[in-house]
C-alpha positions in Angstrom: 42.1 53.5 -126.2 42.4 54.6 -129.9 45.6 52.9 -131.4 45.1 54.5 -134.8 44.1 58.1 -135.9 41.7 58.0 -138.7 42.0 61.1 -141.2 38.7 61.3 -143.1 38.4 62.8 -146.7 35.4 63.8 -148.6 34.6 62.8 -152.1 32.1 65.3 -153.4 30.8 64.8 -157.0 28.6 66.9 -158.8 27.9 67.0 -162.7 30.6 64.3 -163.5 33.3 66.3 -161.5 34.9 65.8 -158.0 35.8 68.7 -155.6 39.6 69.3 -154.9 40.9 71.6 -152.3 44.2 73.4 -152.4 46.2 73.2 -149.1 46.9 76.4 -147.5 48.9 74.9 -144.7 51.4 73.6 -143.7 54.0 75.5 -145.6 55.5 72.4 -147.2 52.0 71.3 -148.6 51.1 74.9 -149.7 49.4 74.8 -153.3 49.0 71.0 -153.3 45.5 69.6 -153.8 43.7 67.2 -151.6 40.3 65.8 -150.9 38.7 68.0 -148.0 38.4 66.5 -144.7 40.6 66.1 -141.5 41.5 64.1 -138.3 38.7 62.5 -136.0 38.6 64.0 -132.6 38.5 61.6 -129.6 35.2 59.6 -129.4 34.1 60.9 -132.8 33.0 58.5 -135.5 34.7 58.8 -138.8 31.3 59.8 -140.3 30.6 62.5 -137.7 34.3 64.0 -138.2 33.7 64.2 -142.0 30.4 66.0 -141.5 32.1 68.4 -139.1 35.1 68.9 -141.4 32.9 69.7 -144.3 31.0 72.3 -142.2 34.4 73.8 -141.0 36.4 73.7 -144.1 33.6 74.2 -147.0 30.6 75.6 -145.2 28.2 72.9 -146.3 26.1 70.2 -144.9 26.9 66.6 -146.1 25.5 63.2 -145.7 28.2 60.5 -145.7 27.9 57.8 -148.1 29.9 54.7 -149.1 33.7 54.4 -148.4 35.9 54.5 -151.3 39.0 52.1 -151.4 40.7 51.0 -148.4 42.5 52.7 -145.4 45.7 54.1 -146.6 48.6 54.1 -143.8 49.9 57.6 -143.6 53.9 57.8 -143.6 54.2 59.5 -140.4 52.7 59.4 -137.2 50.3 62.4 -136.0 52.2 65.4 -134.7 49.8 65.9 -131.8 49.1 62.4 -130.6 52.1 60.3 -132.1 49.6 57.6 -133.2 50.0 56.1 -136.4 47.5 57.5 -138.8 45.4 56.2 -141.9 43.4 58.1 -144.6 40.0 56.9 -145.3 37.7 58.4 -148.1 34.0 58.6 -148.3 31.8 59.6 -151.0 29.5 62.4 -149.5 26.3 64.0 -150.9 25.8 67.6 -150.6 22.6 68.4 -148.7 23.1 72.1 -148.1 25.2 75.0 -149.1 27.8 75.8 -151.9 31.4 74.8 -151.2 33.6 77.8 -150.2 37.4 77.8 -149.6 37.2 78.6 -145.7 40.5 76.9 -145.0 42.0 76.2 -148.4 43.4 78.6 -151.1 41.0 77.3 -153.6 38.5 74.8 -154.6 38.1 73.3 -158.0 35.4 70.9 -159.6 37.6 68.3 -161.9 36.7 66.0 -164.3 38.6 62.9 -165.1 41.2 64.6 -167.2 41.8 67.1 -164.4 42.3 64.5 -161.9 45.8 63.8 -163.5 46.5 67.5 -164.1 46.5 68.5 -160.4 49.5 68.3 -158.0 48.0 66.0 -155.5 49.4 65.2 -152.2 50.9 61.7 -152.2 48.2 60.2 -149.6 45.4 61.2 -152.1 47.0 60.0 -155.1 46.0 56.2 -154.5 42.5 57.1 -154.6 42.4 58.8 -157.9 41.9 55.6 -159.9 38.7 54.7 -158.1 37.4 58.0 -158.3 38.1 58.2 -161.9 36.2 54.8 -162.2 33.1 56.4 -160.4 33.2 59.3 -162.6 33.4 57.4 -165.7 30.6 55.0 -164.6 28.5 58.1 -163.8 29.0 59.3 -167.4 27.9 56.1 -168.9 24.7 56.1 -166.8 23.8 59.7 -167.4 
């Protein structure tokens, strides 16, 4: 039996920018920014969940690459299952499609400076440093 719910997030990078998604729901988080993704379903691997979530939320096909950072415990148990939850981010590669905000208010491609400009959800904030590093290294090798 699963003891912790894994919530996955996608770090999509293109041309030195990372994709940010603006929440539509719940009302308390409406307008704040996150990395697209969602909860794993019972029996679903984190990678499979991320591929599914990107298809549902963005209308794209992705390939899951490396993890970014460590699991971040979320402050509240999952409403549906009551399980403690962690956020796990992965870098993904766009294979097909152009991201569209199918479940979000908006999408924005942001550079390093833009990372600090957006009002991120608290769970996503600890990942901004490692993502800024990835963007910076990418610029140096371009």
